[in-house]
C-alpha angles and dihedrals in degrees: 000000000000091000092052093048092049091046096047105037104005094243130109119246088247092056091050092050093046092049091051093048091049092048091051092046091052091048091052095044093063087067105083091195091072119075121222089246091053092049091050091051092048089054092049097256102137092187115061093204090056090051090051092049091047092049093046093047093059102032102029088230132092113238091254092049090049090050092050092046091051094052093044089058094050 
C-alpha cells in the first residue's frame, strides 16, 4: 500500500492517514460542545495527552489554542 501511495501521490500511507486524522480533529474542534478528551477518544486516541502531543506536533498548536485561534478569526 505504501508503494502505491508513494507512486500515485508522492506521500506515504502514514502521511495520508495523519493528514486525514488532523483534518477530522480540526473539524471537530470548531464545535465547542465537544471536549478535547472526547475528540481524542472519537479519533481513537485513548490517552488525551497523546492526542494533544500528536495535534501539536503536526499543527504547532494545542487543540485549545487552535480552537481559540479559529474563533478569534470568525
